[in-house]
Wavefront OBJ file of the C-alpha trace (Angstrom):
o trace
v 0.056 0.087 0.024
v 2.864 2.394 0.956
v 4.614 1.789 -2.396
v 1.481 2.000 -4.418
v 0.429 5.256 -2.996
v 3.954 6.897 -3.666
v 4.608 7.390 0.054
v 7.807 5.113 0.163
v 9.679 7.229 -2.698
v 9.067 10.622 -0.697
v 10.718 9.304 2.442
v 14.234 10.389 2.849
v 15.503 10.505 6.276
v 18.880 12.180 6.543
v 21.225 9.437 7.990
v 24.647 9.782 9.412
v 27.074 6.863 10.325
v 29.464 7.127 13.141
v 32.946 6.033 11.859
v 34.019 5.096 15.324
v 31.233 2.903 16.585
v 29.435 2.253 13.253
v 25.926 3.377 14.497
v 23.547 5.026 12.085
v 21.583 7.925 13.392
v 18.937 10.268 11.818
v 20.281 14.023 11.442
v 17.045 15.406 12.690
v 17.105 13.273 15.903
v 20.764 14.269 16.710
v 19.806 17.914 16.299
v 16.545 17.896 18.206
v 18.120 15.721 21.074
v 21.002 18.359 21.187
v 18.827 21.478 20.911
v 15.126 21.132 20.560
v 14.935 24.852 19.765
v 16.938 24.539 16.699
v 13.909 23.134 14.583
v 15.615 20.527 12.614
v 12.272 19.822 10.843
v 12.600 23.209 8.935
v 16.260 22.482 7.685
v 17.402 20.969 4.502
v 19.777 17.991 4.644
v 22.663 20.067 3.899
v 21.742 22.537 6.683
v 21.401 19.696 9.167
v 24.682 18.260 8.520
v 26.362 21.607 8.720
v 24.709 22.246 12.048
v 25.967 18.938 13.313
v 29.389 19.842 12.259
v 29.538 23.459 13.494
v 28.055 22.352 16.798
v 30.265 19.253 17.350
v 27.328 17.290 17.970
v 28.509 13.870 19.553
v 27.302 10.474 18.617
v 25.076 9.551 21.354
v 26.343 5.880 21.549
v 30.061 6.696 21.799
v 30.489 10.378 22.331
v 32.788 10.913 19.225
v 32.426 13.475 16.512
v 33.209 11.428 13.398
v 30.169 11.030 11.116
v 30.065 10.399 7.423
l 1 2 3 4 5 6 7 8 9 10 11 12 13 14 15 16 17 18 19 20 21 22 23 24 25 26 27 28 29 30 31 32 33 34 35 36 37 38 39 40 41 42 43 44 45 46 47 48 49 50 51 52 53 54 55 56 57 58 59 60 61 62 63 64 65 66 67 68
């Protein structure tokens, strides 16, 4: 049903992989957990990645700042 209605093709969760612990995280969740007032839902994928980099948001699993 999801595929037939076109919903699947419109999903594009921005994902980041931690190079240290190999965990995968959604960029919007990292930002919202770090600063709920940042409003990640209004950011583009590129803006989210830049925000994470600029604010040195750590991996919630290992605490490192090494995302792909």
